[in-house]
Residue, then its C-alpha position, 0 to 999 in steps of 0.5 A: n373214369w375221369d375226363e381230363v381237361r388240360l389248362d396251360a399257358d403254353e399253346s405249344v403243348q396243345p392244352d384244351i384251354v390256353g390260360s393262366m392259373v390266376k385267371m381261369d375265367v373261361v372255366a365255369d364256376g363249379f366245373a371240376d370234380a378235381l384239379f391236379s396242379s403238377h409243378g406249376i405254382e412255383h412259376l407264379y410270383w408269391h402275390d399271385i398264389p392267392l389268386a391262383f388258389a381262389e381260382f382253384r376253389r372257384v372252378l371246383k364243385e362243392d365236394g371237389f378237391v385239388v392235388i398239388t405237387c411242387p418242389d420242396v424248397q426245404a429239402a433243397a435248402a438243406m443241401i444249400a446249408e451244406d454249401r452244396m448248391f450245385d451238387t446233384a440232388y437227383e437225376s431227371p429224364g432231362g438231366t442232373i438237377t441241383p438245389f439251384d435248379i429246384l429253387y430257380s428252375y432247371r437252367p437248360f430248360v429256362k435258357a431254351n424256353p420262355q422266361w415265364m417258366a422260371h421259378r418265382c416262389g417256393f414252398t415247404l410243406s407247412t407253408l403250402m398247407a397254410t397258404l391253402k388254408e388261408a385261401g379257404f380250403a377246408s380240409i388239407v393233408g400233405a406229404r413230403r418226399p425229401e429224397a425226391f425233393d417234392l411236396w404232395v398236398l390234397a385240399s378239399k373245398s368242403p370240410r371232410t373227416e380225417e378218415a375221408m381225407q385219408a381215403l382220398a390221400k391213399d388214392y391220389l397222394l403218396p400212400n407210403y408217406p406219413l401225412n400231415 
């Protein structure tokens, strides 16, 4: 029973709102019950992450929450530490993904698309959760899927009990993965 409003910097995907995560001034304060950010934050420079997270908080209602999924650089780094930078991490619908692609972007995609689609920063689960806490999110839970090379985090604008966060995580994160 959600009404989806999509914001994207790429006009070609026909979002409801063309804009940037770091400056969502066309979105009113307290507009959204929830925000879903899928594989977007890694395209920002590190110094822009606090700006984006502040915008996420601003557009959320007081009891709102954000779900963020992004690449897990810790899982990619494990393969790189084994000198497997260009070995297959996993197969995507678009092709073979390597640790290099996880860190810097899927090479064929970036070659064919605007350079702003390149990855400019990355996260481990602990750094993503700490950065959300620094941005003022009150309650945070997250999970890693090392075999899928991704992170999933749910952060609430207002304080919630552990039980409430677990219930939200069950509905919006990965129910079969241990939460931190």
